[in-house]
Kinemage of the C-alpha trace (Angstrom):
@kinemage 1
@onewidth
@group {chain A} dominant
@subgroup {mainchain}
@vectorlist {calphas} color= white
{ca unk a 1} P 0.085 0.109 -0.110
{ca unk a 2} L 1.602 3.328 -1.075
{ca unk a 3} L 2.237 5.914 2.069
{ca unk a 4} L -0.059 8.842 1.810
{ca unk a 5} L 2.469 11.766 2.167
{ca unk a 6} L -0.194 14.467 3.034
{ca unk a 7} L -1.504 12.456 5.884
{ca unk a 8} L 2.271 11.696 7.343
{ca unk a 9} L 3.226 15.286 7.360
{ca unk a 10} L -0.075 16.246 8.987
{ca unk a 11} L 0.972 13.259 11.568
{ca unk a 12} L 4.369 14.584 11.765
{ca unk a 13} L 3.068 18.217 12.435
{ca unk a 14} L 0.570 17.114 15.357
{ca unk a 15} L 3.569 15.067 17.134
{ca unk a 16} L 5.667 18.397 17.502
{ca unk a 17} L 2.558 20.131 18.521
{ca unk a 18} L 1.895 17.637 21.053
{ca unk a 19} L 5.442 17.606 22.537
{ca unk a 20} L 5.429 21.557 22.295
{ca unk a 21} L 2.010 21.292 24.316
{ca unk a 22} L 3.741 18.600 26.799
{ca unk a 23} L 6.417 21.073 27.268
{ca unk a 24} L 4.697 24.314 28.178
{ca unk a 25} L 1.916 21.630 30.595
{ca unk a 26} L 5.342 20.652 32.021
{ca unk a 27} L 6.443 24.271 32.960
{ca unk a 28} L 3.127 25.005 34.323
{ca unk a 29} L 3.584 21.809 36.532
{ca unk a 30} L 6.947 23.520 37.862
{ca unk a 31} L 5.398 26.540 38.616
{ca unk a 32} L 2.786 24.762 40.780
{ca unk a 33} L 5.316 22.665 42.506
{ca unk a 34} L 7.401 25.695 43.094
{ca unk a 35} L 4.983 28.054 44.340
{ca unk a 36} L 2.615 25.895 46.212
{ca unk a 37} L 4.933 25.677 49.562
{ca unk a 38} L 4.710 29.531 49.592
{ca unk a 39} L 0.933 29.188 49.307
{ca unk a 40} L 0.487 27.014 51.960
{ca unk a 41} L 2.841 29.549 54.498
{ca unk a 42} L 0.501 32.423 53.312
{ca unk a 43} L -2.559 30.163 54.531
{ca unk a 44} L -1.125 29.270 58.134
{ca unk a 45} L -0.408 32.848 58.476
{ca unk a 46} L -4.144 33.632 57.714
{ca unk a 47} L -5.502 31.160 59.813
{ca unk a 48} L -3.014 32.136 63.104
{ca unk a 49} L -4.615 35.847 62.628
{ca unk a 50} L -8.157 34.693 62.491
{ca unk a 51} L -7.457 32.738 65.601
{ca unk a 52} L -6.317 36.076 67.296
{ca unk a 53} L -2.609 36.271 66.857
{ca unk a 54} L -1.009 39.270 68.452
{ca unk a 55} L -1.239 42.654 66.990
{ca unk a 56} L 2.901 42.989 66.463
{ca unk a 57} L 3.107 39.767 64.529
{ca unk a 58} L -0.376 40.544 62.850
{ca unk a 59} L 1.453 43.125 60.404
{ca unk a 60} L 3.498 40.717 58.509
{ca unk a 61} L 0.619 38.409 58.571
{ca unk a 62} L -2.027 40.620 57.154
{ca unk a 63} L 0.545 41.194 54.274
{ca unk a 64} L 0.287 37.518 53.287
{ca unk a 65} L -3.133 37.659 53.616
{ca unk a 66} L -3.655 40.504 51.316
{ca unk a 67} L -1.782 38.054 48.786
{ca unk a 68} L -4.766 35.922 48.843
{ca unk a 69} L -5.563 36.301 45.084
{ca unk a 70} L -1.890 34.915 44.907
{ca unk a 71} L -2.856 32.111 47.253
{ca unk a 72} L -4.680 30.446 43.992
{ca unk a 73} L -2.171 31.094 41.534
{ca unk a 74} L -0.405 27.857 41.709
{ca unk a 75} L -3.533 26.087 41.749
{ca unk a 76} L -4.611 28.031 38.674
{ca unk a 77} L -1.313 26.978 36.939
{ca unk a 78} L -1.991 23.255 38.032
{ca unk a 79} L -5.376 23.088 36.586
{ca unk a 80} L -3.815 24.928 33.336
{ca unk a 81} L -1.276 22.163 33.340
{ca unk a 82} L -3.705 19.404 33.452
{ca unk a 83} L -5.750 20.822 30.400
{ca unk a 84} L -2.474 21.116 28.122
{ca unk a 85} L -1.578 17.530 29.472
{ca unk a 86} L -5.110 16.592 27.726
{ca unk a 87} L -4.721 18.605 24.635
{ca unk a 88} L -1.390 16.868 24.511
{ca unk a 89} L -2.891 13.964 24.610
{ca unk a 90} L -5.260 14.666 21.845
{ca unk a 91} L -3.069 15.711 19.478
{ca unk a 92} L -0.613 12.894 20.418
{ca unk a 93} L -3.304 10.306 19.757
{ca unk a 94} L -4.043 12.323 16.663
{ca unk a 95} L -0.780 11.925 15.185
{ca unk a 96} L -0.424 8.117 16.041
{ca unk a 97} L -3.950 7.330 14.414
{ca unk a 98} L -2.891 9.602 11.239
{ca unk a 99} L 0.615 7.859 11.137
{ca unk a 100} L -1.673 4.366 10.721
{ca unk a 101} L -3.593 5.688 8.285
{ca unk a 102} L -1.171 7.002 6.171
{ca unk a 103} L 0.937 3.877 6.131
{ca unk a 104} L -2.156 1.398 6.445
{ca unk a 105} L -0.422 -0.251 9.050
{ca unk a 106} L 0.006 -0.733 12.761
{ca unk a 107} L 1.576 2.701 13.570
{ca unk a 108} L 4.535 1.117 15.667
{ca unk a 109} L 7.093 -0.309 13.239
{ca unk a 110} L 10.211 1.442 14.136
{ca unk a 111} L 11.470 3.160 17.328
{ca unk a 112} L 10.099 6.755 16.328
{ca unk a 113} L 6.640 5.314 15.971
{ca unk a 114} L 7.242 2.891 19.018
{ca unk a 115} L 8.549 5.537 21.254
{ca unk a 116} L 5.662 8.039 20.379
{ca unk a 117} L 2.846 5.264 21.361
{ca unk a 118} L 4.736 4.681 24.584
{ca unk a 119} L 5.083 8.004 25.620
{ca unk a 120} L 1.618 8.333 25.069
{ca unk a 121} L 0.671 5.639 27.043
{ca unk a 122} L 2.668 7.203 29.714
{ca unk a 123} L 0.646 10.374 29.478
{ca unk a 124} L -2.593 8.772 29.804
{ca unk a 125} L -1.515 6.646 32.649
{ca unk a 126} L -0.665 9.757 34.307
{ca unk a 127} L -4.077 11.706 33.577
{ca unk a 128} L -5.908 8.363 35.192
{ca unk a 129} L -3.494 8.403 38.202
{ca unk a 130} L -3.948 12.212 38.848
{ca unk a 131} L -7.988 11.408 39.030
{ca unk a 132} L -7.170 8.587 41.573
{ca unk a 133} L -4.330 10.126 43.859
{ca unk a 134} L -3.636 13.754 44.721
{ca unk a 135} L -0.507 13.820 42.914
{ca unk a 136} L -0.857 16.521 40.221
{ca unk a 137} L 2.271 18.544 41.732
{ca unk a 138} L 4.304 15.517 40.444
{ca unk a 139} L 3.319 16.049 37.029
{ca unk a 140} L 6.630 18.159 35.961
{ca unk a 141} L 9.005 14.927 36.864
{ca unk a 142} L 6.793 12.659 34.904
{ca unk a 143} L 6.553 14.847 31.738
{ca unk a 144} L 10.294 15.685 31.552
{ca unk a 145} L 11.419 12.306 30.350
{ca unk a 146} L 8.543 12.290 28.067
{ca unk a 147} L 9.464 15.629 26.582
{ca unk a 148} L 13.250 14.394 26.420
{ca unk a 149} L 12.290 11.037 24.534
{ca unk a 150} L 9.731 12.839 22.587
{ca unk a 151} L 12.439 15.383 21.179
{ca unk a 152} L 14.877 12.412 20.620
{ca unk a 153} L 12.267 10.655 18.517
{ca unk a 154} L 11.428 13.282 16.507
{ca unk a 155} L 15.120 14.681 15.894
{ca unk a 156} L 17.576 11.408 16.210
{ca unk a 157} L 15.212 8.582 15.900
{ca unk a 158} L 12.919 10.138 13.499
{ca unk a 159} L 12.121 7.662 10.673
{ca unk a 160} L 9.823 8.998 7.483
{ca unk a 161} L 6.677 7.164 6.973
{ca unk a 162} L 6.992 3.759 5.040
{ca unk a 163} L 6.062 0.207 4.872
{ca unk a 164} L 7.560 -2.084 7.210
{ca unk a 165} L 10.173 -4.676 6.265
{ca unk a 166} L 8.705 -8.067 5.451
{ca unk a 167} L 9.572 -9.672 8.621
{ca unk a 168} L 7.404 -7.230 10.474
{ca unk a 169} L 4.286 -7.574 7.634
{ca unk a 170} L 2.310 -9.650 10.534
{ca unk a 171} L -0.342 -9.511 12.818
{ca unk a 172} L 1.757 -10.533 15.846
{ca unk a 173} L 3.262 -6.734 15.296
{ca unk a 174} L -0.147 -5.485 16.698
{ca unk a 175} L -0.023 -8.103 19.324
{ca unk a 176} L 3.379 -8.342 20.618
{ca unk a 177} L 4.646 -4.730 19.958
{ca unk a 178} L 1.000 -3.395 21.288
{ca unk a 179} L 1.893 -5.094 24.700
{ca unk a 180} L 5.516 -3.956 25.098
{ca unk a 181} L 4.433 -0.651 24.044
{ca unk a 182} L 1.446 -0.577 26.613
{ca unk a 183} L 3.975 -2.083 29.619
{ca unk a 184} L 6.895 0.468 28.714
{ca unk a 185} L 4.712 3.587 28.736
{ca unk a 186} L 2.955 2.151 32.255
{ca unk a 187} L 6.415 1.449 33.654
{ca unk a 188} L 7.646 5.055 33.078
{ca unk a 189} L 5.619 6.555 35.615
{ca unk a 190} L 6.290 3.869 38.588
{ca unk a 191} L 9.745 4.467 37.594
{ca unk a 192} L 9.932 8.253 38.118
{ca unk a 193} L 7.830 7.760 41.229
{ca unk a 194} L 10.348 5.162 42.764
{ca unk a 195} L 13.131 7.833 42.122
{ca unk a 196} L 10.971 10.369 44.131
{ca unk a 197} L 10.311 7.990 46.727
{ca unk a 198} L 14.463 7.466 47.250
{ca unk a 199} L 14.439 11.228 47.222
{ca unk a 200} L 11.721 11.790 49.906
{ca unk a 201} L 12.954 9.261 52.164
{ca unk a 202} L 16.333 10.733 52.180
{ca unk a 203} L 14.998 13.939 53.048
{ca unk a 204} L 13.073 12.739 55.849
{ca unk a 205} L 15.937 10.891 57.339
{ca unk a 206} L 18.389 14.239 56.703
{ca unk a 207} L 16.365 17.200 55.997
{ca unk a 208} L 19.543 19.200 54.904
{ca unk a 209} L 19.544 16.711 51.764
{ca unk a 210} L 17.222 17.933 48.921
{ca unk a 211} L 15.880 20.515 51.269
{ca unk a 212} L 13.938 22.452 48.493
{ca unk a 213} L 12.604 19.463 46.707
{ca unk a 214} L 11.825 17.048 49.687
{ca unk a 215} L 9.256 18.989 51.073
{ca unk a 216} L 6.840 19.362 48.141
{ca unk a 217} L 6.864 16.082 47.575
{ca unk a 218} L 3.827 13.814 48.877
{ca unk a 219} L 4.259 11.447 51.885
{ca unk a 220} L 6.779 8.585 51.202
{ca unk a 221} L 3.948 5.909 51.758
{ca unk a 222} L 1.628 7.582 49.251
{ca unk a 223} L 4.774 7.433 46.432
{ca unk a 224} L 5.351 3.543 47.241
{ca unk a 225} L 1.877 2.853 47.060
{ca unk a 226} L 1.431 4.508 43.949
{ca unk a 227} L 4.692 2.756 42.393
{ca unk a 228} L 3.539 -0.460 43.420
{ca unk a 229} L 0.269 -0.179 42.229
{ca unk a 230} L 1.019 0.988 38.874
{ca unk a 231} L 3.956 -1.885 38.252
{ca unk a 232} L 1.213 -4.572 39.366
{ca unk a 233} L -1.145 -3.570 36.851
{ca unk a 234} L 1.921 -3.305 33.945
{ca unk a 235} L 3.670 -6.603 35.040
{ca unk a 236} L 0.982 -8.793 33.317
{ca unk a 237} L 1.052 -7.074 30.275
{ca unk a 238} L 4.586 -7.123 30.031
{ca unk a 239} L 4.437 -10.776 30.673
{ca unk a 240} L 2.067 -11.097 27.956
{ca unk a 241} L 4.054 -9.295 25.616
{ca unk a 242} L 7.185 -11.540 26.350
{ca unk a 243} L 4.941 -14.781 25.677
{ca unk a 244} L 3.787 -13.307 22.257
{ca unk a 245} L 7.258 -12.442 21.252
{ca unk a 246} L 8.207 -16.016 21.562
{ca unk a 247} L 5.365 -17.109 19.821
{ca unk a 248} L 6.110 -15.063 17.118
{ca unk a 249} L 9.885 -15.523 17.075
{ca unk a 250} L 8.863 -19.522 16.309
{ca unk a 251} L 6.793 -18.657 13.452
{ca unk a 252} L 9.208 -16.279 12.223
{ca unk a 253} L 12.940 -18.115 12.989
{ca unk a 254} L 12.394 -21.299 14.114
{ca unk a 255} L 12.470 -21.270 17.761
{ca unk a 256} L 11.041 -19.952 20.676
{ca unk a 257} L 13.982 -18.292 22.355
{ca unk a 258} L 17.280 -17.614 21.238
{ca unk a 259} L 19.151 -15.449 23.754
{ca unk a 260} L 19.020 -12.704 21.022
{ca unk a 261} L 20.404 -9.359 23.032
{ca unk a 262} L 16.943 -8.019 23.068
{ca unk a 263} L 15.407 -10.952 24.142
{ca unk a 264} L 17.800 -11.362 27.117
{ca unk a 265} L 17.801 -8.142 28.548
{ca unk a 266} L 13.731 -8.293 28.093
{ca unk a 267} L 14.009 -11.151 30.206
{ca unk a 268} L 16.486 -9.782 32.760
{ca unk a 269} L 14.435 -6.844 33.056
{ca unk a 270} L 10.959 -9.245 33.618
{ca unk a 271} L 13.055 -11.090 36.510
{ca unk a 272} L 14.083 -7.514 38.087
{ca unk a 273} L 10.159 -6.653 37.937
{ca unk a 274} L 9.230 -9.777 39.399
{ca unk a 275} L 11.893 -9.431 42.302
{ca unk a 276} L 10.216 -5.929 42.941
{ca unk a 277} L 6.639 -7.121 43.200
{ca unk a 278} L 7.573 -9.963 45.523
{ca unk a 279} L 10.036 -7.784 48.056
{ca unk a 280} L 7.358 -5.137 47.817
{ca unk a 281} L 4.844 -7.850 49.066
{ca unk a 282} L 7.299 -9.055 51.808
{ca unk a 283} L 7.188 -6.712 54.465
{ca unk a 284} L 10.857 -6.926 55.164
{ca unk a 285} L 11.664 -5.679 51.631
{ca unk a 286} L 9.072 -2.817 51.731
{ca unk a 287} L 10.526 0.873 51.253
{ca unk a 288} L 13.946 1.961 49.934
{ca unk a 289} L 15.108 -1.149 48.730
{ca unk a 290} L 12.081 -2.322 46.905
{ca unk a 291} L 12.010 1.340 45.256
{ca unk a 292} L 15.589 0.978 44.003
{ca unk a 293} L 14.732 -2.585 42.558
{ca unk a 294} L 11.904 -0.931 40.475
{ca unk a 295} L 14.218 2.031 39.189
{ca unk a 296} L 17.069 -0.543 38.023
{ca unk a 297} L 14.363 -2.299 36.429
{ca unk a 298} L 12.722 0.760 34.482
{ca unk a 299} L 16.214 1.603 33.755
{ca unk a 300} L 16.882 -1.851 32.141
{ca unk a 301} L 13.566 -0.967 29.920
{ca unk a 302} L 15.068 2.041 28.559
{ca unk a 303} L 18.444 0.294 27.763
{ca unk a 304} L 16.690 -2.206 26.269
{ca unk a 305} L 15.128 0.483 24.159
{ca unk a 306} L 18.062 2.686 23.214
{ca unk a 307} L 21.274 0.888 23.713
{ca unk a 308} L 19.960 -2.524 22.204
{ca unk a 309} L 18.549 -1.227 19.423
{ca unk a 310} L 20.892 1.355 18.532
{ca unk a 311} L 24.281 0.074 19.334
{ca unk a 312} L 24.020 -3.883 19.575
{ca unk a 313} L 23.262 -5.827 16.112
{ca unk a 314} L 20.966 -8.706 16.733
{ca unk a 315} L 18.039 -9.948 15.314
{ca unk a 316} L 15.845 -7.129 16.179
{ca unk a 317} L 18.112 -4.609 14.659
{ca unk a 318} L 15.900 -3.679 11.903
{ca unk a 319} L 13.505 -1.719 14.285
């Protein structure tokens, strides 16, 4: 099927627009993160005056109360950041759909398309979690890797719309690769949250460490639960993707498993994630050690996506 160049160009423009919108959303999340603590101090001062604070101390406090309109400013920036995230996700989805229509196939046949789809899953995952948990101020930390990876995808990894190689012309491209995309996008969020958990724990133990960031993060237990619940949802999808990959390998190469570099690292990452879930479910391994394991597992997923595909030659190098 010939490629529709017009739709492919529209897809590229929408991709760039989505990345730009995410960048502005990240900035707005950062503004909310930076000024929320000051807003809380202003609110505490107002409560003290309302409770009958001494007149001599009321002067500075009243000065803060007069900044009442500013107290809501971080909240407004946060809401605008969420709106921009939703807008970016819609543009992002349109880009992926147009890429698929333009090429007449599943729109994840190369690293550019794979990364675009995985980042879309990560953004949607974050939007869902914001409805379930009070974690909106963490948006800057989640969108930062999304923006960076989308920038790399649109520049260094960009691939023009074209039919895929014969080895990828299979319905397993839809099943196996979509499972890998879903799990990779889902894993990004707990990977970031686990790193923030480690920062929070270090700050709680020694307030001098991460003095600017630590107080602005949610409680360590909340971060731990968020990382665990997202990982436990993504892990079965990742397992399904590995199984489908083995079945596709048998159909394409005559063997279920050949210890190709990408297969090997994917399996090792699966073992590490399984170790994280086991350690997290075991009382003696909750906390920092479990968060380190989860961070290492996500690092291996990123390593498998970039280093294995771009540096090490293997049967998966065509992607």
